Steps between C-alpha positions, in 0.01 A plus 500: 500500500759756614434761229213594268482658160564851643843393653373565855574231747225302677632527860205635701326246728135493600555630854716789350222586260241541771717720712616707196133559424437615861815704496394689185155580630560578871674829487432867537141460373410328826756639742509864386225565244232349715485828697384676177215250465399543863489881458236449229279225647585480872405161654325400180839451346464140633216454245721649227775240572250215482360618165840555352617157621227355275632710210854382560381130514331531161808652341742259658279198398457621140886545482555149639254346250694659208856463632468128565431453123771753406781498757715745300732791570299813504198330644174692444672743259594212261145345537344835418714508188378153408124559560442876465768575245848653501380844589350376830813293575720806438277735713448264787869425545629854453223635729569238764871558484442887541267469800719257670804709447310789663376255780863412575566866557191520725622209713844631563357841581272331751804312646675841544195637683512200737863575578402851589285353776825444687704791358247781402771746391657256258462617139262271308731467198775325701318176613330496155846491331627228739200276455512534124851355500389207720203391279717532192761270643242239598336503151840468323559161673380170356125443509516223755688732744245777426219254576650393827571861624149608399353196672648607837424870437131410449509258793589780731198712418260203495609394851488866608139541371394179691665632813341839453155337463537289811630793703222719368237243595637500854497879510134506377363224733696506828752783471865524579684621821556842340163535335136405572294278271355713223201286407319579180396858566753655258313336213193714551637810690591815316206537255427127479623205296448686171599855589525634147215298342507265203701752302779486756499115486519505120777758490701278745487221247784642295736506796396149606538354154857629505559272787426198286712607208788257467289185505600466136854402602422128524409493133820683402712234676356220280799503268734444793283256697622140540149367438263772378197282436511367854638800685336807342135411586605389849707815562221728370239333720711517819623856427156661440316319791774582744529860372129554536497364848797699613373820350145491619579379859805728537303814384215401729747491798641847402157653489383334816797583728541872391231750391498527121552880528835427658603230260406701195759765589293758307568300179870567514777246490751543780509168671330155475158468672632167632761693696246757602288228665773395736624852565141600597462191712809589705716215367805686375728192465241337285462805287879495432498133414194554270677792332793260418247244361329756266844617395583141407165476327574798275847375411345155420243649272758719320713192464217301337388787281845538361498134414174549323618797292816320402309198368253713315780691327666171409169383349465820297855459363418140398209632279709783356302761700799617706869549434658167413773547762244490777425133418853371568555273797793477741668171569269456792196540277412848617404770236728755663479752218119504543562536873718808449223665281233405760703668772375837362236486760749503773678807350154668458425432867830652621431811283139549608583446866780757483277749326174457685494284818138568604336421163741235375295189593160641371653626174633154404183330639260693274678427183560128563145417620349632174711278285457202733119514475528514120732199501251307712220581250718378215577180691127431539439582135779249404318235716185545308683470170694196639173313587327597180791401275562167654130403486484605129803292415378200693799507745464340847432733785773608733549276806438812710156673446381834635157448666208677342686645203424687287244653740736541791778645284249726325382643838858563617574680174205728550609557865861593386382738245280676760804522739716659221224763446489569879860605496382826330336589830805435721711815488845348547422230235349730237837570329518128428251561215711783369797258477309175432318593181806658323699198617276255310507719193880505510513115552266448202713724282809312604330173415416622152865611447647185642271264306555684179879469548469132577305441183757689301782301645316176431441597137870582448622173654230307317 
């Protein structure tokens, strides 16, 4: 089947789905934001990545279970509409659209920061503007071309992480001509493995969770997958297991090779800790190559996030929750009007980077992470309703089942709620509450107005 009820074309292959999922998740959260987590937990950041990998696995598996049954445009937003009601469907999709629009801005700002590694005097807004044009052009192309470009974008960073891990293991065990073997002493030096105690470990969770945001992209591709029932579960399994392995081992290498006090950079965001590792080890050529890789990673993540926001906007338009013109498709099957509206994040990034270079990344990070955690909570709530409703109606279970649910999903929901509360105690993220609560109030009011208008239109046409 080439097209589905939404008009989107089923052109994405299984191999593209897996790499798109990795491309959406492996971005600044790992390559740049990991320094923020390290500044809170030190070497214990490794434990935080292991725990959060389990959280991502539960969310990814619950999504796969639902999307296999409902491979529709809008993914978990449409499913929330079906099982939690129209308010939930409206809020989930608009919230996800908003946070991903902001995330796009964060990724292109990070890409600009990486360029300053080579040209420190270059104004940040200039590379941000250039990269924005690039990702817009890729997303305006047909979906198969987008999938192929993103496949190779993601392949670059996956190969780079593997090479980084292998080179790091050599540096830890036998050393390099320019640097002696580091051993494992950096994991316990400088106030020990847990320098800031359990509170530091827990506060690091919010930054680590941000590294896994983007794992939802596989479910959003369901409406454009050639064979969603076969490919979505397979892509979700491969993506999450590879992601967890890459993240945990890569962060362990970073913390083993260089003292965490160096990698943390005082909690600031000026260069990737992956680049810091090779610079500190006296391998400048490798640092330059790694900086190119993390630049590619940021652009790949921005590219995928723009795809996500465009499809979410298209889904909202299909339900009458967004302007009708945003649902129109080009001859190539791309919702280009929705793409234009979703590009607001790129304009925001250029504006923020021009006004405040030093705080640009953290400002966008704080707002987006609050909404992302709320969306994850609503996804798990939808999964509970999905299981309960299908059992009550005597429907067969999904061919993909989340192990241990509802216990596993319930534990993750409690964990996510606790992490949201912890952002109150992280100074740079505290403003996210001031923006997050009013945002959900505004979205709820918008839903009330939109639904009332839709009922009025229906009564007149009826």
